[in-house]
C-alpha positions as CSV (number, residue, x, y, z in Angstrom):
1,X,22.9,-19.3,62.8
2,X,19.2,-19.3,63.7
3,X,16.6,-20.9,61.6
4,X,12.6,-21.3,61.7
5,X,9.6,-21.9,59.7
6,X,7.2,-19.3,58.4
7,X,3.3,-19.5,58.1
8,X,0.5,-17.7,56.7
9,X,-2.0,-16.4,58.8
10,X,-3.3,-17.8,62.1
11,X,-4.2,-21.2,60.8
12,X,-1.1,-22.1,58.8
13,X,-0.9,-25.6,57.7
14,X,1.5,-27.9,59.7
15,X,3.5,-31.1,59.1
16,X,2.8,-34.1,61.3
17,X,5.6,-32.9,63.6
18,X,3.9,-29.6,64.1
19,X,6.2,-27.7,62.2
20,X,4.5,-24.8,60.2
21,X,4.5,-24.9,56.3
22,X,4.6,-21.9,54.5
23,X,8.4,-20.5,54.3
24,X,11.8,-20.6,55.9
25,X,13.9,-18.0,57.9
26,X,17.8,-18.1,58.4
27,X,19.5,-15.6,60.4
28,X,23.2,-15.6,60.5
29,X,25.3,-13.4,62.9
30,X,28.9,-12.8,63.3
31,X,30.9,-10.8,65.7
32,X,32.7,-7.5,64.6
33,X,34.7,-4.9,66.3
34,X,31.6,-2.8,66.5
35,X,29.1,-5.4,67.6
36,X,27.1,-8.0,65.7
37,X,26.6,-8.1,61.9
38,X,23.3,-9.7,61.3
39,X,22.0,-11.2,57.7
40,X,18.4,-12.4,57.5
41,X,17.1,-14.6,54.6
42,X,13.4,-15.1,54.4
43,X,12.2,-17.6,51.6
44,X,8.5,-16.9,51.6
45,X,6.5,-20.0,50.0
46,X,9.4,-22.3,50.1
47,X,7.3,-25.4,51.6
48,X,4.3,-24.9,49.5
49,X,5.4,-26.6,46.1
50,X,5.9,-29.7,48.5
51,X,2.0,-29.7,49.5
52,X,0.9,-30.1,46.0
53,X,0.5,-26.4,45.0
54,X,1.0,-25.5,41.5
55,X,3.5,-22.4,40.7
56,X,0.4,-20.4,40.1
57,X,-1.3,-21.4,43.6
58,X,2.1,-20.5,45.3
59,X,2.2,-17.3,43.3
60,X,-1.4,-16.6,44.7
61,X,-0.8,-17.5,48.1
62,X,2.5,-15.5,48.3
63,X,1.6,-12.3,46.6
64,X,4.7,-9.8,46.1
65,X,3.0,-7.3,48.3
66,X,3.9,-9.7,51.3
67,X,7.5,-9.0,50.5
68,X,8.1,-5.6,52.6
69,X,6.2,-7.2,55.6
70,X,9.2,-9.3,57.1
71,X,11.5,-6.1,56.5
72,X,9.3,-4.0,58.5
73,X,8.9,-6.5,61.2
74,X,12.7,-7.1,61.3
75,X,13.1,-3.4,61.5
76,X,10.6,-2.8,64.4
77,X,12.2,-5.7,66.3
78,X,15.7,-4.7,66.0
79,X,14.9,-1.0,66.8
80,X,13.3,-2.3,70.1
81,X,16.3,-4.6,70.6
82,X,18.8,-1.9,70.2
83,X,17.1,0.1,73.2
84,X,16.6,-2.7,75.5
85,X,20.0,-4.7,75.2
86,X,22.7,-2.1,76.1
87,X,21.3,-1.3,79.5
88,X,20.7,-5.0,80.1
89,X,24.4,-6.1,79.4
90,X,25.6,-3.2,81.4
91,X,23.4,-4.4,84.4
92,X,24.2,-8.0,84.2
93,X,27.9,-7.2,84.0
94,X,27.9,-4.8,86.9
95,X,26.3,-7.4,89.3
96,X,23.1,-5.5,89.3
97,X,19.5,-6.7,89.3
98,X,17.0,-5.1,87.3
99,X,13.5,-6.3,86.5
100,X,13.1,-7.9,83.2
101,X,9.9,-6.9,80.8
102,X,9.0,-10.7,80.3
């Protein structure tokens, strides 16, 4: 399981501990015979009622048009990872050294 906080925009509000206010993210993965099965849950606007926003304000802030954005982000991210991870795995398990892209 991997969890995270989501914010809206470059200046997303934060709690005193620095965590971003806005939404939550949960990735759960499990091993299968053919690889990793990953399920992602994204709760847009989850934290906003706790900041005193009314339901109408939350709806205005988290417009339904935002919904496809995390899906597109996940698709792009996993498409790149599907190309990078297999050769990296082979290289690390054959004792080879390859330059990392980061």
